[in-house]
PAFI-984187 format. One line per 5 residues: number of its first residue (from 1); their letters; for each residue x, y, z of N, C-alpha, C, O, CB. Coordinates in steps of 0.001 Angstrom, whole numbers, plus 500000, padded with zeros to 6 digits. Glycine has a CB too. Example, Ala and Ser with C-alpha at 12.3 -4.5 7.8 and 13.67 -1.06 7.14 Angstrom:
% PAFI-984187
1	AS	513190 494310 507800 512300 495500 507800 513200 496700 507800 514236 496681 508465 511308 495527 509046; 512850 497750 507080 513670 498940 507140 512900 500030 507870 513409 501138 508039 514084 499402 505725
//
This chain:
% PAFI-984187
1	MANKQ	629139 263190 223975 627365 263534 223716 627341 265154 223574 627957 265912 224322 626155 262996 225315; 626616 265506 222610 626330 267049 222427 625850 267829 223713 625144 267305 224575 625186 267239 221326; 626294 269110 223758 625819 269864 224753 624322 269908 225036 623606 270699 224422 626260 271059 224520; 623848 269095 225930 622286 269150 226347 621907 270264 227151 622679 270828 227927 621849 267938 227152; 620612 270607 226949 620143 272259 227593 618918 271369 228565 618251 270365 228318 619269 273874 226010
6	VLLIE	618991 272115 229544 618178 271737 230663 617482 273207 231174 618245 274171 231246 619164 270939 231872; 616151 273382 231504 615644 274367 232176 615228 274214 233407 614180 273600 233608 614814 274808 231608; 616020 274779 234533 615639 274518 235859 614517 275605 236363 614784 276807 236364 616946 274536 236753; 613559 275226 236684 612545 276249 237356 612368 276018 239114 611744 275115 239672 610926 275986 236544; 613074 277059 239696 613252 276743 241046 613542 278271 241864 614533 278982 241696 614550 275594 241159
11	DEPHI	612778 278450 242470 612580 279624 243277 613564 279952 244251 613885 281124 244446 611422 279539 243920; 614172 278798 245013 615288 279214 246030 616714 279669 245250 617281 278728 244695 615611 277853 247080; 617261 280770 245153 618361 281262 244666 619618 280253 244930 620332 279866 244006 618518 282614 245253; 619788 279912 246132 621126 278923 246443 620810 277701 245851 621808 277175 245358 621494 278617 248075; 619704 277010 245712 619340 275490 245319 619663 275934 243754 620366 275236 243023 617470 274794 245751
16	AEAIR	619101 277097 243362 619236 277015 241769 620635 277117 241315 621109 276547 240333 618440 278177 241033; 621282 277948 242179 622622 278073 241916 623687 276830 242032 624613 276609 241252 622989 279071 242751; 623367 276154 243073 624025 274839 242774 623900 274092 242183 624856 273434 241774 624143 274248 243306; 622553 273822 241832 622184 272952 240580 622992 273342 239282 623718 272622 238597 620596 273116 240244; 622696 274581 239139 623165 275334 237854 624844 274753 238001 625183 273948 237133 622895 277373 237939
21	FILSR	625496 274991 238662 626835 274816 238854 627399 273483 238631 628382 273319 237908 627118 275200 240065; 626736 272428 239300 627263 271066 239093 626802 270491 237930 627304 269434 237546 626957 270191 240147; 625784 271114 237217 625341 270937 235679 626163 271211 234739 626570 270435 233874 624302 271667 235300; 626456 272436 234899 627473 273436 233905 628524 272626 234021 628684 271907 233035 627883 275120 234369; 629355 272481 234946 630395 271512 235096 630667 270198 234317 631735 269849 233814 630286 271177 236245
26	AGWGV	629268 269425 234322 629230 268299 233765 629006 268475 232121 629026 267587 231270 628193 267527 234489; 628806 269788 231963 628461 269835 230154 627141 270275 229892 626870 270446 228703 628522 268283 229320; 626195 270514 230789 624865 270839 230587 624759 272417 230330 625356 273221 231046 624031 270358 231814; 623966 272789 229267 623673 274026 229457 622418 274361 230295 621420 273649 230185 623619 274543 228263; 622437 275485 231178 621392 275483 232237 621005 276911 231964 621745 277870 231746 621888 275115 233856
31	SVLGD	619663 276851 232023 618551 278121 231773 618038 278154 233486 617897 277038 233987 616923 277640 230346; 617805 279161 234237 617242 279193 235422 615939 280376 235245 616034 281553 234895 618447 279531 236555; 614670 279559 235639 613690 280690 236084 613178 280641 237286 612947 279556 237819 612605 280804 235321; 612954 281684 237824 612706 281584 239438 611122 281664 239619 610726 281843 240771 613509 282948 240361; 610331 281569 238770 608676 281567 239295 608137 280332 238086 608718 279870 237104 607648 283564 239056
36	GAQAL	607097 280130 238530 606442 279374 237577 605313 279977 236187 604790 279377 235249 605733 278524 238514; 605283 281402 236621 604405 282110 235746 604626 282052 234193 603699 282045 233383 604458 283451 236149; 606072 282007 233843 606448 282059 232361 606870 280787 232103 607473 280603 231045 607540 283085 231950; 606640 279664 233006 607495 278537 232723 607050 277816 231151 607870 277442 230312 607308 277430 234064; 605896 277757 231048 605306 277068 229741 605987 278034 228508 606441 277422 227541 603373 277097 229725
41	QRIAE	606062 279347 228512 606535 280232 227273 608051 279890 227542 608536 279763 226418 606092 282090 227300; 608776 279734 228234 610517 279718 228372 610637 278268 227939 611633 278113 227231 611320 280044 230155; 609971 277205 228129 610062 275558 227493 609720 275844 226039 610544 275446 225215 608797 274265 228232; 608786 276383 225655 608489 276382 224165 609358 277184 223628 609520 276924 222436 607154 276795 223748; 610182 278322 224128 611002 279209 223235 612515 278208 223401 613183 277917 222409 611084 281120 223899
46	EGPDA	612824 277848 224549 614126 277130 224743 614165 275929 223955 615010 275676 223096 614379 276769 226174; 613203 275209 224297 613103 273662 223809 614310 272815 224533 615172 272260 223852 613288 273543 222003; 614304 272770 225671 615407 272125 226525 615064 270730 226059 614028 270401 225483 615348 272383 228287; 616236 269840 226441 616138 268331 226495 615331 267869 227798 614652 266849 227916 617650 267675 226504; 615564 268848 228727 614778 268341 229993 614479 269515 230776 615000 270605 230536 615592 267281 230916
51	VILDL	613424 269263 231963 613125 270235 232670 613349 269896 234148 612814 268868 234563 611857 270619 232340; 614092 270654 235005 614029 270367 236326 613012 271218 237026 613249 272421 236913 615315 270501 236900; 611830 270882 237791 610909 271607 238106 610810 271569 239559 611085 270543 240183 609818 271278 237436; 610421 272662 240133 610126 272601 241829 608768 272612 241691 608152 273177 240787 610699 273926 242916; 608119 271732 242957 606898 271556 243181 606116 272557 243540 604978 272730 243103 606794 270763 243906
56	MLPGR	606822 273431 244544 606256 274728 244975 606606 275778 244527 607712 276012 245016 606347 274958 246074; 606243 276740 243724 606466 277908 243010 605587 279126 243002 604358 279048 242992 606567 277546 241851; 606207 280170 243007 605178 281453 242743 604683 281552 241334 605350 281288 240333 605898 282897 243044; 603656 281890 241359 603151 282077 239813 602203 281056 239438 601007 281286 239258 604337 281992 238735; 602895 279625 239291 602122 278627 239189 602709 277256 239938 603903 277227 240237 601883 278500 237767
61	SGLEI	602165 276541 240124 602761 275311 241111 603434 274491 239796 603261 274773 238611 601321 274212 242184; 604262 273379 240358 604861 272682 239687 604084 271777 238823 604261 271559 237625 605625 272171 240405; 602986 271165 239802 602174 270410 239180 601183 270632 238179 600665 269793 237443 601728 269977 239909; 600935 272135 238251 600160 272631 237256 601043 272725 235905 600745 272148 234859 599579 273983 237720; 601854 273313 236041 603101 273247 234923 603136 272104 234234 602961 272069 233016 604509 273349 235489
66	LADLR	603391 270960 235041 603374 269624 234390 602140 269204 233744 602144 268733 232607 603688 268630 235325; 601261 269334 234320 600020 268808 233826 599734 269428 232313 599386 268745 231350 598827 269185 234898; 599970 270995 232303 599916 271336 230747 601087 270868 229928 600763 270714 228750 599840 272870 230524; 602163 270634 230145 603487 270100 229476 602723 268694 228897 602731 268436 227693 605020 269812 230731; 602020 267762 229963 601812 266560 229782 600412 266472 228704 600179 265471 228026 601706 265908 231233
71	ADAAL	599502 267786 228697 598627 267763 227822 598691 268307 226563 597787 268236 225729 597801 268130 228283; 600100 269026 226372 600570 269545 225117 601200 268335 224445 601946 267571 225057 601584 270769 225289; 600793 268151 222844 600995 267002 222178 602785 267430 221788 603616 266544 221592 599714 266768 220761; 603054 268606 221745 604623 268834 221399 605473 268656 222683 606666 268400 222519 604919 270404 220785; 605003 268761 223899 605967 268653 224989 605532 267400 225777 606166 267027 226764 606003 269989 225915
76	SELPV	604607 266856 225391 604260 265737 226380 605158 264726 226767 604952 264072 227789 603249 265053 225942; 606335 264499 225897 607425 263597 226307 608676 263920 226891 609614 263155 227114 607753 262983 225361; 608563 265480 227179 609813 266218 227605 610167 265420 228895 609246 265278 229700 609579 267921 227883; 611218 264952 229158 611550 264445 230471 611484 265615 231264 611800 266710 230799 612903 263728 230581; 610987 265420 232754 610718 266057 233721 611304 265729 235121 610657 264905 235766 609543 266045 233680
81	LMLSA	612302 266182 235635 612764 265922 237057 612065 266853 238283 612400 268027 238439 614361 266180 237056; 611196 266284 239015 610423 267156 239983 611360 267197 241448 611868 266251 242049 608758 266441 240235; 611375 268362 241708 612163 268400 242934 611035 269135 244242 610267 270081 244064 613717 269429 242562; 611241 268389 245477 610269 268890 246242 610733 268876 247684 611000 267747 248095 609039 268160 246024; 610928 270099 248751 611221 270110 249646 610023 269025 250662 610340 268325 251624 611461 271501 249783
86	RGQGR	608828 269169 250147 608162 268108 250902 607906 266525 250072 607216 266262 249086 606713 268796 251324; 608747 265676 250907 608841 264365 250098 608050 263285 250212 608168 262177 249688 609917 263837 250241; 607078 263788 251081 605957 263053 251751 605566 261971 250784 606073 262302 249712 604695 264005 252116; 604911 260835 250634 604386 259797 250059 603247 260634 248925 603120 260498 247709 603738 258719 251289; 602635 261387 249747 601328 261976 248729 602065 262863 247686 601632 262853 246533 600019 263063 249642
91	DREAA	603056 263568 247972 603775 264580 247143 604365 263696 245998 604254 264175 244870 604966 265438 248010; 605015 262398 246120 605505 261610 245179 604395 261049 244123 604532 260986 242901 606205 260556 245885; 603295 260668 244872 602188 260128 244173 601583 260901 243272 601113 260528 242196 601287 259739 244952; 601601 262390 243882 600882 263605 242974 601780 263727 241540 601344 263748 240389 600938 265305 243920; 603122 263796 241986 604012 264116 240782 604150 262829 239767 604512 262962 238598 605534 264564 241339
96	ARAGA	603795 261486 240403 604021 260599 239526 602705 260595 238516 602798 260187 237358 604340 259292 240254; 601375 261133 239127 600187 260940 238541 600226 261860 237765 599797 261592 236642 599090 260886 239261; 600739 263302 238003 600754 264288 236796 601783 263971 235801 601974 264735 234855 600999 265734 237242; 602297 263150 235918 603647 262796 234633 604906 262947 234829 605618 262828 233832 603661 263610 233417; 605462 263202 235941 606913 263249 236223 607601 262264 235748 607179 261108 235786 607215 263294 237493
101	TDFLA	608750 262596 235239 609613 261256 234746 610373 260965 235942 610574 259751 235958 610710 261471 233374; 610888 261533 236955 611371 261176 238045 611219 262377 239140 611056 263540 238772 612718 260727 237766; 611294 261965 240662 611367 262894 241531 612617 262818 242451 613254 261781 242639 610195 262868 242207; 612886 263960 242976 614029 264200 244020 613440 264895 245151 612843 265914 244803 615262 265072 243455; 613423 264644 246464 613174 265206 247539 614249 266102 248003 615422 265735 247939 612860 264300 248382
106	KPFAN	613894 267333 248497 614978 268187 249248 615242 267753 250555 614279 267221 251107 614611 269618 249375; 616331 267834 251237 617639 268048 250533 618090 266709 249723 617680 265561 249893 618788 268461 251648; 619090 267209 248755 619505 266266 247926 620988 266259 247779 621474 267350 248075 618861 266414 246722; 621820 265391 247424 623205 265669 247008 623063 265814 245679 622298 265165 244967 624250 264641 247350; 624200 267127 245163 624018 267669 243637 624372 266715 242753 624051 266918 241582 624850 268902 243258
111	ADVLA	625024 265605 243052 625557 264745 242259 624071 263559 241836 623924 262801 240878 626998 264080 243150; 623294 263814 242865 622017 263177 242517 621122 263319 241589 620495 262401 241061 621403 263247 243260; 621005 264776 241297 620488 265870 240354 621010 265332 238896 620410 264832 237945 621136 267509 240777; 622384 265650 239130 623338 265055 237669 622999 263654 237414 623001 263344 236223 625168 265044 237873; 622742 262840 238160 622541 261485 237825 621007 260992 237494 620594 260015 236868 623090 260722 238968
116	RLEAI	620345 262043 238155 618891 261520 237626 618358 262297 236316 617455 261896 235581 617716 261749 238855; 619152 263574 236160 618925 263996 234915 619661 263413 233659 619271 263580 232503 619129 265251 234990; 620663 262779 233995 621284 262103 232797 620494 260661 232641 620426 260120 231537 623009 261891 233033; 620025 260195 233575 619254 258952 233347 617942 258958 232779 617505 257977 232176 619112 258323 234477; 617175 260200 232967 615824 260530 232126 616201 260869 230893 615455 260604 229950 614924 261689 232654
121	TGGGA	617431 261517 230693 617466 262064 229286 618073 260864 228237 617808 260633 227057 618476 263499 229272; 619078 260154 229271 619701 259183 228268 619135 257813 227837 619443 257191 226820 620918 258886 228748; 618168 257421 228883 617587 256121 228744 616069 256173 228552 615446 255258 228013 617928 255297 229936; 615426 257457 229091 614243 257280 229097 613620 256603 230384 612507 256078 230417 614039 256662 228002; 614495 256693 231419 614103 256059 232771 612846 256274 233106 612416 257322 232622 614855 256496 233873
126	AYTET	612133 255717 233713 610837 255602 234229 610917 256289 235639 611987 256330 236245 610359 254076 234274; 609694 256861 236175 609701 257466 237507 610185 256341 238333 609864 255183 238063 608280 258045 237993; 611060 256689 239478 611333 255851 240573 610950 256124 241977 610876 257301 242330 612556 255695 240580; 610705 255202 242792 610368 255541 244013 611590 255268 245089 611646 254364 245922 609109 254799 244313; 612602 256365 244817 613527 256347 246252 613483 257573 246855 612858 258519 246375 615107 256035 246081
131	A	614087 257620 247845 614201 258788 248838 615088 259871 248239 615315 260903 248871 614821 258314 250257
//
């Protein structure tokens, strides 16, 4: 498989670096953005194969960014893995309603991020209700 690109939008530096490291080792090209304010511009510029999007970000929330992506015809099918430290049911439901391809609650195993990312980009897996 050709080197796929992912844009990671995560404001916690340690989490961002851990995800970047595991995905890079697996052959992914990873760009990192630390806030939501420039997210749509970066997505449009980079044209990633997928986005990993934190729910709570400075600048704009992950849900706002996701709603804009789903409303944009050119970006509406972009796979989005939503991350959240708040894994309650209402956050999962809000992510699903907004159009998240999948959802992963923090803390998570780094291998889970890789597995979910490969699932949503390889076969277009639908949103799943897993812990």
